[in-house]
C-alpha positions in Angstrom: 53.0 110.8 84.4 54.1 114.2 83.3 57.8 113.4 84.1 58.0 110.3 81.7 58.5 112.3 78.5 61.4 111.8 76.1 62.7 115.3 76.9 63.5 114.1 80.4 65.4 110.9 79.5 69.1 110.3 80.3 71.6 111.5 77.9 75.4 112.1 77.7 74.9 115.7 78.9 73.1 114.8 82.2 74.2 111.3 83.1 77.6 109.7 83.4 78.8 106.6 85.3 79.9 107.2 88.9 83.5 106.0 88.9 86.9 106.6 90.5 88.2 106.9 86.9 86.9 110.5 86.9 89.1 111.6 89.8 92.6 111.8 88.3 91.6 113.9 85.3 90.5 116.9 87.5 93.5 116.6 89.8 95.8 116.6 86.8 94.1 119.6 85.4 93.8 121.7 88.5 96.7 120.7 90.7 99.5 119.2 88.4 102.2 121.1 90.6 101.1 119.7 94.0 103.0 116.9 95.6 101.4 113.5 95.0 103.9 110.7 96.0 106.6 110.4 98.7 108.6 107.3 98.9 112.1 107.5 100.3 114.0 109.8 97.9 111.1 109.7 95.3 109.1 112.8 95.0 106.5 113.2 92.3 103.7 115.8 91.6 100.3 115.1 90.3 101.2 116.1 86.7 103.9 113.4 86.7 101.7 110.7 88.4 98.9 111.3 85.9 101.3 110.7 83.0 102.6 107.6 84.6 99.1 106.2 85.1 98.1 107.0 81.4 101.3 105.3 80.3 100.5 102.3 82.4 97.0 102.0 81.1 98.0 102.5 77.5 100.9 99.9 77.7 98.7 97.3 79.3 96.2 97.9 76.5 99.0 97.4 73.9 99.6 94.0 75.6 96.1 92.8 75.1 94.5 94.0 78.5 91.0 95.2 78.0 87.6 95.7 79.6 86.6 92.9 81.9 90.1 91.4 82.1 91.7 90.8 85.5 95.1 92.3 86.4 96.8 90.8 89.4 99.1 92.7 91.6 101.6 91.5 94.4 103.1 94.5 96.0 103.5 96.3 99.3 102.8 100.0 99.9 104.7 101.6 97.0 103.8 104.3 94.3 103.3 101.5 91.7 100.5 100.0 93.8 98.7 103.4 93.8 99.3 103.8 90.1 97.7 100.4 89.4 94.6 101.5 91.5 94.3 104.6 89.3 95.2 103.3 85.9 93.8 99.7 85.6 90.2 100.8 85.9 90.8 103.3 83.0 90.7 100.2 80.7 87.5 98.8 82.2 89.9 96.1 83.5 89.6 94.7 87.1 92.4 95.2 89.7 93.2 92.2 91.9 95.5 93.4 94.5 96.8 90.5 96.7 98.1 90.2 100.2 101.9 89.9 100.0 101.9 87.3 102.8 99.9 84.7 101.0 101.5 81.5 100.1 102.2 80.3 96.5 99.3 77.8 96.6 96.8 80.5 97.5 98.0 82.9 95.0 98.0 80.2 92.4 94.3 79.5 93.1 93.6 83.2 92.9 95.3 83.6 89.6 93.3 80.8 88.2 90.0 81.6 89.8 90.2 85.2 88.8 91.5 84.3 85.3 94.3 86.9 85.6 95.5 88.1 82.3 98.6 89.9 83.6 100.6 90.0 87.0 102.6 92.9 88.2 104.9 91.8 91.1 107.4 93.4 93.3 110.7 91.5 93.1 110.9 91.0 96.9 108.1 88.5 96.3 109.2 87.1 92.9 110.2 83.7 94.3 106.7 83.1 95.8 105.1 84.5 92.6 107.3 82.3 90.3 106.0 79.1 92.2 102.4 80.4 92.1 102.5 80.9 88.4 103.9 77.5 88.0 101.1 75.9 90.1 98.4 77.9 88.3 99.5 76.7 84.9 98.5 80.1 83.5 100.7 81.6 80.8 100.3 85.4 81.4 102.2 88.6 81.1 104.3 89.1 84.1 105.8 92.7 84.9 108.6 93.1 87.4 108.4 96.1 89.8 111.9 97.1 90.9 111.3 99.4 93.8 114.5 101.3 94.7 113.4 101.4 98.3 113.1 97.5 98.5 115.4 94.7 99.1 115.3 93.6 95.4 115.0 90.1 94.1 114.9 87.8 91.1 113.3 89.2 87.8 110.7 86.8 86.5 108.8 88.8 84.1 108.9 89.7 80.5 109.8 93.3 81.3 110.1 95.8 84.2 107.4 98.2 85.3 109.6 101.1 84.1 110.1 99.4 80.6 106.4 99.0 80.5 105.7 102.7 81.2 108.1 103.6 78.5 106.0 101.7 75.9 102.8 103.8 77.0 101.3 106.9 75.8 101.4 109.9 78.3 98.3 111.3 76.6 96.3 108.1 76.5 92.6 109.0 76.1 90.7 106.9 78.7 87.0 106.8 79.3 84.5 106.0 81.9 83.0 102.5 82.1 79.9 101.9 80.0 78.0 101.0 83.2 78.9 102.1 86.7 77.9 98.6 87.8 80.9 97.1 85.9 83.5 95.4 88.0 86.3 97.6 89.2 88.2 95.4 91.7 88.4 91.7 92.8 89.5 91.2 96.4 89.9 87.7 98.0 88.7 87.3 101.6 91.2 85.9 104.0 89.1 82.9 104.9 90.3 80.7 107.7 88.6 77.6 106.3 88.5 76.4 102.7 89.3 78.6 99.7 89.1 82.4 99.9 86.1 84.0 98.2 86.6 86.6 95.4 84.7 89.6 96.4 83.8 91.9 93.4 83.6 95.7 93.7 81.8 98.0 91.2 82.7 101.4 90.0 79.6 102.8 91.7 80.4 101.3 95.1 84.1 102.4 95.0 83.1 105.9 94.0 80.5 106.0 96.8 82.9 105.0 99.5 85.6 107.1 98.1 83.4 110.2 98.7 82.1 108.9 101.9 85.6 108.9 103.3 85.8 112.6 102.9 82.4 113.1 104.6 82.9 110.6 107.5 86.4 111.8 108.3 85.6 115.5 107.6 88.7 115.7 105.4 90.2 118.9 104.1 91.7 119.4 100.7 95.5 118.5 100.4 95.8 116.1 103.2 99.1 114.3 103.8 98.3 110.7 104.1 100.6 107.9 105.5 100.1 104.4 104.0 100.4 102.2 107.1 97.1 100.4 105.9 98.0 97.9 103.1 97.0 99.1 99.8 96.0 95.5 99.0 93.5 95.4 101.9 90.0 96.2 100.4 91.8 98.5 98.0 93.2 100.5 100.9 89.5 101.2 102.1 89.2 103.2 98.9 91.7 105.9 100.1 93.9 105.6 97.0 91.1 107.4 95.3 90.0 109.5 98.3 93.4 111.1 98.6 93.7 111.6 94.9 90.3 113.3 94.9 91.6 115.8 97.5 94.9 116.4 95.7 96.6 115.1 98.7 100.1 113.6 99.2 100.5 109.8 99.4 103.4 108.9 101.8 104.4 105.3 101.4 105.9 102.8 103.8 106.8 99.3 102.5 106.1 98.0 106.0 105.0 100.0 109.1 107.6 100.5 111.8 107.5 102.9 114.7 110.6 104.9 113.7 109.4 105.2 110.1 106.0 106.4 111.2 107.5 109.0 113.6 109.9 110.2 110.8 106.9 110.6 108.6 105.0 112.6 111.2 108.0 114.9 111.8 109.6 115.0 108.4 106.6 114.9 106.0 103.9 116.6 108.0 101.6 113.7 108.0 98.0 114.5 108.8 96.1 111.3 108.4 96.7 107.5 108.5 94.7 104.3 108.9 95.5 101.1 110.5 94.5 98.3 112.9 94.9 98.7 116.7 98.3 97.1 116.5 99.6 100.3 114.6 98.1 102.4 117.4 100.0 100.2 119.9 103.1 100.5 117.8 102.9 104.4 118.0 102.0 104.7 121.6 104.5 102.0 122.7 107.4 103.2 120.6 110.9 103.2 122.2 112.1 106.7 123.1 114.8 106.5 120.5 112.2 105.9 117.7 110.0 108.8 118.6 110.2 112.3 117.1 108.3 115.4 118.0 105.6 116.6 115.6 103.5 119.8 115.9 100.5 119.1 113.6 97.3 117.5 114.6 97.1 113.9 113.3 93.9 112.0 112.6 93.8 108.2 112.7 91.1 105.9 111.4 91.2 102.4 112.9 89.3 99.2 112.4 89.8 95.5 112.8 89.3 94.4 116.4 87.7 97.0 118.7 90.6 99.0 120.0 91.1 98.8 123.8 89.9 101.9 125.6 93.3 102.2 127.2 95.0 102.3 123.8 92.7 105.0 122.5 93.2 107.1 125.7 97.0 106.9 125.4 97.3 107.7 121.7 94.8 110.7 122.0 97.0 112.0 124.8 99.7 112.3 122.1 97.6 114.7 120.0 96.3 112.0 117.6 92.5 111.8 117.4 90.9 108.4 116.8 88.0 107.6 114.5 86.8 104.0 115.0 85.2 102.4 111.9 84.0 99.0 111.2 83.4 96.9 108.0 84.4 93.9 106.0 85.9 93.1 102.6 82.3 92.7 101.3 81.5 96.3 102.2 84.5 98.0 100.6 86.3 98.1 104.0 84.8 100.5 106.5 81.0 101.3 106.2 80.2 102.0 109.9 81.7 104.8 112.0 81.7 105.5 115.7 80.5 109.1 115.0 81.7 111.3 117.9 79.0 113.5 119.5 79.9 117.0 120.8 78.7 116.0 124.3 81.5 113.4 124.6 84.1 116.1 124.9 82.8 116.8 128.4 83.4 113.2 129.5 86.5 111.8 131.1 89.3 110.4 128.9 88.4 106.8 130.0 84.5 107.3 129.4 85.1 108.9 126.0 87.5 106.1 125.0 84.9 103.4 126.1 82.3 105.1 123.8 84.7 105.4 120.9 85.5 101.7 121.1 82.1 100.8 119.7 81.5 100.3 116.1 78.8 103.0 115.7 76.4 103.8 113.0 76.1 103.5 109.2 78.3 105.6 107.0 76.5 108.7 105.7 76.2 107.2 102.2 75.4 103.6 103.3 71.7 103.1 103.1 71.3 101.2 106.4 73.1 99.0 108.9 71.1 97.2 111.5 71.4 94.3 114.1 68.9 91.6 113.2 67.8 88.3 114.9 69.3 85.8 112.4 66.4 83.4 112.9 63.5 85.8 112.6 65.1 88.6 110.5 63.7 91.2 113.0 65.6 94.1 114.6 66.9 93.2 118.1 65.8 95.6 120.9 68.0 98.7 121.5 69.0 97.4 124.9 72.7 96.9 124.6 72.2 93.3 125.7 70.3 91.3 123.1 72.6 89.7 120.6 71.9 89.8 116.8 73.8 89.8 113.5 75.0 92.9 111.8 73.5 93.4 108.3 74.1 96.0 105.6 72.2 97.4 102.8 73.2 100.1 100.3 75.6 101.1 97.5 78.6 100.2 99.7 78.1 96.5 99.4 79.9 94.1 97.0 78.4 93.0 93.8 78.8 89.4 94.9 81.3 86.5 95.2 82.8 85.7 91.9 81.6 82.3 90.5 79.8 81.5 93.7 76.0 82.2 93.1 74.9 80.1 96.1 77.3 81.8 98.5 76.2 85.1 97.2 72.5 84.3 97.6 73.2 83.0 101.2 75.0 86.3 102.0 72.1 88.5 100.6 69.4 86.6 102.3 66.1 88.7 102.7 67.7 91.7 100.9 70.5 92.3 103.4 74.2 91.4 103.5 74.7 89.2 106.5 78.1 90.0 108.0 78.6 87.0 110.5 79.4 89.5 113.2 77.4 89.4 116.5 76.5 92.6 118.0 74.1 94.6 120.2 72.3 97.7 119.6 72.6 100.4 122.2 69.8 102.8 123.2 71.5 105.7 121.4 71.5 103.8 118.1 75.1 102.8 118.1 76.0 99.2 117.6 78.8 97.4 119.3 80.3 94.0 118.2 80.3 91.3 120.7 82.0 88.7 118.5 82.3 87.0 115.2 79.7 84.3 115.1 82.4 81.7 115.0 84.2 83.2 118.0 81.4 83.1 120.4 82.3 80.7 123.3 79.4 78.6 124.4 80.1 77.4 127.9 77.5 75.3 129.8 74.8 76.8 127.5 75.9 80.4 128.2 77.1 82.6 125.3 80.4 84.3 126.2 81.7 87.2 124.0 85.5 86.8 123.5 85.7 90.6 123.0 84.3 91.2 126.5 86.9 88.9 128.0 89.6 90.6 126.0 88.5 94.0 127.2 88.9 92.9 130.9 92.4 91.7 130.1 93.3 94.9 128.2 92.5 96.9 131.3 95.7 95.5 132.8 98.7 97.7 132.1 101.0 94.8 131.3 98.9 93.6 128.5 99.7 94.7 125.0 97.6 92.2 122.9 95.0 89.6 124.0 93.0 87.2 122.2 90.4 84.7 123.8 89.3 81.4 122.1 87.4 78.4 123.3 89.2 75.7 125.0 87.5 72.2 125.2 86.3 71.4 128.7 84.7 68.0 129.8 82.2 69.7 132.2 81.3 72.8 130.5 81.8 71.9 126.7 84.2 74.8 126.2 85.7 77.5 128.4 87.6 80.8 127.6 91.4 80.6 127.2 93.4 83.7 126.9 96.5 84.3 124.7 98.5 87.3 125.8 101.2 89.4 124.4 102.8 91.5 127.1 103.9 95.2 126.7 107.7 95.7 126.2 109.4 95.3 129.6 106.2 94.2 131.4 105.9 91.3 133.7 102.9 89.6 135.2 102.0 86.1 136.2 99.1 83.9 134.9 97.5 84.1 138.3 97.7 87.8 138.6 96.0 88.1 135.1 93.4 85.6 136.3 92.7 87.5 139.5 92.5 90.8 137.5 89.9 89.2 135.2 88.0 88.0 138.3 87.3 91.5 139.3 85.9 92.5 135.8 83.9 89.5 134.7 81.2 87.1 135.8 82.5 83.7 136.9 81.5 81.8 133.7 83.1 84.5 131.6 86.6 84.4 133.1 89.4 82.8 131.2 90.5 79.4 132.8 94.0 79.6 131.2 96.4 82.3 130.1 99.2 81.5 127.6 101.9 84.0 127.0 103.8 84.7 123.9 103.7 86.7 120.6 100.4 86.4 118.9 100.1 85.5 115.2 98.8 88.4 113.0 97.8 89.1 109.5 99.4 91.9 107.4 96.6 94.2 108.5 97.2 93.5 112.1 94.3 91.2 112.9 95.1 88.4 115.3 94.8 85.0 113.7 92.5 83.3 116.1 92.2 80.2 113.8 96.0 79.5 114.6 95.3 79.9 118.3 92.4 77.5 118.0 94.8 75.1 116.3 97.2 75.5 119.2 94.5 74.7 121.7 93.5 71.6 119.7 97.1 70.4 119.6 97.3 70.8 123.4 94.1 68.9 124.1 
């Protein structure tokens, strides 16, 4: 082997860890004057943000936080949440950003399970956090974040975020991790049964997806990014680091509302945003008084449930182009994209929207994504009909589940990460989800995709949101039941929707009942089907 000599070994000159920690250093050096943060009246440039991040890392270190320690965060989309994503990894510490809608008992479990050494909490959520700390029994450093744009709340910490920054060194000399495989973040899945699982991200994986976002979305330098996607959701799909890498502007919204989104479009020149289809519906269905004209082209990335083709068509008519992606917490958020082909531009709006509603193909830097038969481990035919389970392999896959070796081994069976999502593989290589494995309805021995039934309902103009779950049935075992949230001002009867579905679906696929009302949703816009199943059980 002529290439095995000592002169070709790795050394400090030719090998460094791949990590988001590298990103801020270059932005501070090259673009310190460019805008970095917009939050109400707050305006900061990259030079100021870099100093704040170094102060934060330095101050946490002075309070005993070091490599491998978990630092928990409970905060909405505010500048401090971004700064935590940039600063905590500087110490080799692990960021645990939590959903602000979780209850105290769940947060208590997370603090205990993740062995949090410090907690930073926005005062809007201090009451919940105080109870969680009590239940966890952990005696940890608590920092109060007092957001001037928020509603305020009780102080429960030893000091405020600003007081903590004042203790830090703006010239703090941070370093890369010793190993790019070191843990960077700990994110808990929003499991519907049992305890949430702690998904651990590596520096290498986060860096890979950070760069992949640029490639997949064809992003330019200096984008203006609107935070409608929660920063705590899969670390904001790695966009805290992506936008920083590009010296872009982070525009924050504590909670997404139609008027605030339009104000950001028109007033801040937003060019990019991410969010679930509910955000798309919020934009396209906004009341006239909430809308404002904007002249720039806007790009939106959406995930969660497959967006209805009708919603894609309506929002693209406004000058907002849609990129549909798919992923899970375990793959750093999105790792599959519905890559648009040039030939699609020649199709009708409806036909193009139907194609863009599919999940698509692997991200450029994800090694492979397939649809396999879960029993044989073999690929399903590319026929658009045969069901299988989506599996992932590559650098954009979690390290594993914290303290759960058996669950990790099960998820990584045969060298793949098994997603639990049921899909088909189309002849053009694109995959399309038919359902979560737990959401498949089995009626009289026939598998029914709840997504297919939902698509049929979404094609009715009165339907804003639809979710289909199994309803017990003496004859068939279970049958589809539809929960429907109507568009503002729309009216339709149950029978009219059933008749509409009749024209779109086979007889065994059609919903047998429609229940109207507001649908329960997660912070990220996903419909809580587990709650709908509970409602069905209560009715039965």
